[in-house]
C-alpha positions in Angstrom: -15.5 48.2 -9.2 -12.1 48.8 -7.7 -12.7 46.3 -4.9 -13.0 43.5 -7.4 -9.3 44.0 -8.4 -8.0 43.7 -4.9 -9.6 40.2 -4.4 -7.7 38.4 -7.2 -4.5 40.2 -6.2 -4.8 39.0 -2.5 -5.6 35.5 -3.7 -2.5 35.6 -6.0 -0.3 36.7 -3.1 -1.6 33.9 -0.9 -0.9 31.3 -3.6 2.6 32.7 -4.0 3.2 32.6 -0.3 2.0 28.9 -0.1 4.3 28.1 -3.1 7.3 29.7 -1.3 6.5 27.7 1.9 6.3 24.5 -0.1 9.6 25.2 -1.8 11.3 25.8 1.5 9.9 22.6 2.9 11.1 20.5 0.0 14.6 21.7 0.6 14.6 20.2 4.1 16.5 16.9 4.5 14.3 13.7 4.3 14.3 11.6 7.4 13.1 8.0 8.0 13.0 5.4 10.8 13.4 1.7 10.9 12.4 -0.9 13.6 15.6 -3.0 13.9 13.9 -5.5 16.2 11.1 -6.1 13.7 13.6 -6.7 10.9 15.5 -9.2 13.1 12.2 -11.0 13.9 10.3 -10.9 10.6 12.9 -11.1 7.9 13.8 -14.4 6.3 17.4 -13.9 7.4 16.3 -13.4 11.0 14.3 -16.5 10.9 17.2 -18.5 9.4 19.4 -17.2 12.2 17.0 -18.5 14.8 16.8 -21.9 13.1 20.6 -22.0 13.1 20.8 -21.4 16.8 18.1 -23.9 17.5 20.0 -26.6 15.7 23.2 -25.9 17.6 21.2 -25.9 20.9 19.7 -29.3 20.0 23.2 -30.8 19.4 24.3 -29.5 22.8 21.2 -30.8 24.5 21.8 -34.2 23.0 25.3 -34.4 24.5 23.9 -33.4 27.9 21.1 -36.0 27.6 23.7 -38.7 26.9 25.7 -37.9 30.1 22.5 -37.6 32.1 21.5 -41.1 30.9 24.8 -42.5 32.3 24.0 -40.8 35.7 20.5 -42.4 35.7 22.2 -45.8 35.5 24.8 -44.9 38.1 24.1 -41.9 40.2 27.5 -42.3 41.9 29.5 -42.0 38.7 31.8 -39.1 39.7 33.4 -38.9 36.3 29.9 -38.5 34.6 28.9 -35.8 37.2 32.1 -33.9 36.5 31.7 -34.2 32.8 28.0 -33.1 33.0 29.0 -29.9 34.8 31.9 -29.2 32.4 29.8 -29.8 29.3 26.9 -27.7 30.6 29.2 -24.7 31.3 30.9 -25.0 27.9 27.5 -25.2 26.2 26.3 -22.0 28.0 29.4 -20.1 27.0 29.3 -21.4 23.4 25.6 -20.4 22.9 26.4 -16.9 24.0 29.2 -16.7 21.4 26.9 -18.2 18.7 24.1 -15.8 19.5 26.4 -12.8 19.3 27.7 -14.2 16.0 24.2 -14.4 14.5 23.4 -10.9 15.7 26.6 -9.5 14.2 25.9 -11.2 10.8 22.3 -9.8 10.7 23.3 -6.4 11.9 26.1 -6.1 9.2 23.6 -7.2 6.5 20.9 -4.7 7.7 23.4 -1.9 8.0 24.6 -2.5 4.4 21.0 -2.6 3.1 19.9 0.5 5.0 22.9 2.5 3.8 22.1 1.5 0.2 18.4 2.3 0.7 19.2 5.7 2.1 21.4 6.6 -0.8 18.9 5.3 -3.4 15.9 7.1 -1.8 17.7 10.3 -1.0 17.3 10.2 2.7 19.7 12.3 4.8 19.2 10.2 7.9 17.6 6.9 8.9 17.5 6.2 12.6 16.2 3.4 14.7 12.6 3.8 15.8 13.6 3.0 19.4 15.8 6.1 19.4 13.0 8.4 18.1 10.8 10.1 20.8 8.0 10.6 18.2 7.6 10.1 14.5 5.0 10.0 11.7 4.2 6.4 10.8 4.6 7.4 7.2 8.3 7.8 8.0 8.7 4.2 8.9 10.5 2.3 6.1 10.9 -1.0 8.0 8.7 -2.9 5.5 10.9 -1.8 2.6 14.0 -2.9 4.4 12.5 -6.3 5.1 11.6 -6.8 1.4 15.2 -6.1 0.5 16.5 -8.3 3.3 14.4 -11.2 2.1 16.2 -11.1 -1.2 19.6 -11.5 0.4 21.3 -14.9 0.9 22.6 -14.9 4.4 24.6 -17.9 5.6 25.3 -18.7 9.3 28.2 -20.8 10.3 29.2 -22.0 13.8 31.5 -19.4 15.3 33.6 -22.1 16.9 34.2 -23.8 13.5 35.2 -20.5 11.9 37.7 -19.9 14.7 39.3 -23.3 14.3 39.5 -22.8 10.5 41.2 -19.4 10.9 43.7 -21.0 13.4 44.5 -23.8 10.9 44.9 -21.4 8.0 47.4 -19.2 9.9 51.0 -19.7 8.9 53.2 -21.5 11.3 55.7 -19.4 13.3 59.3 -19.7 12.0 61.6 -21.8 14.1 63.9 -19.9 16.4 67.4 -19.4 15.0 70.0 -21.4 17.0 72.4 -19.3 18.9 75.4 -21.3 17.6 75.6 -22.9 14.1 75.8 -26.7 14.5 78.0 -27.1 11.4 80.6 -24.6 12.6 83.5 -26.5 14.3 84.5 -25.2 17.7 87.9 -23.7 17.9 90.3 -25.9 19.8 92.5 -24.5 22.4 95.6 -26.1 20.8 95.0 -24.3 17.5 95.2 -20.9 19.2 98.7 -19.3 19.2 100.4 -19.5 22.6 100.6 -16.2 24.5 103.9 -14.5 24.1 105.8 -14.4 27.4 106.4 -11.0 28.8 110.0 -9.7 28.6 111.9 -10.0 31.8 112.9 -6.8 33.4 116.5 -5.8 33.0 118.7 -6.7 35.9 119.7 -3.7 37.9 123.3 -3.1 38.3 
């Protein structure tokens, strides 16, 4: 009869131990991971960034095609050859700047959304999936971030145009102050009092 009392007691202790373990686990910080590359590729903002770059590249290619058309008519056109090389180099450099500009805009938008998402969901840390050695797929919140990204209105402007606008909006530097005021008349030598002659030494007797 006494053995029957020990079984429920052992079961109760086991349940209490499990409850304590669950309580300890719930107090641990919540972690999540995101796939930044997937957000760039699959979000509407990321697709808009790609279209923006493709449009700029098409304009640059049109300029190159026009110069190449001149060379096809006259292969010895030295001016066209020089212009083609110059435009090609400038196009390459500009595309690098434009690509970096798009990445910066997307990254800033993603970072803002991820920070807000972490605060809202109570995560202590959200890291890039590329930086995680291993993680549970359930910890991946990339899809949630993409949903929020798709609701954002992200505009892309040519970086070169923005730089020109900033330069035009900058105030002009004040003119240097002249060293001598133009309206101040110069002193004439005749107006200055004549120097007093030195007293002659007394004649010695």
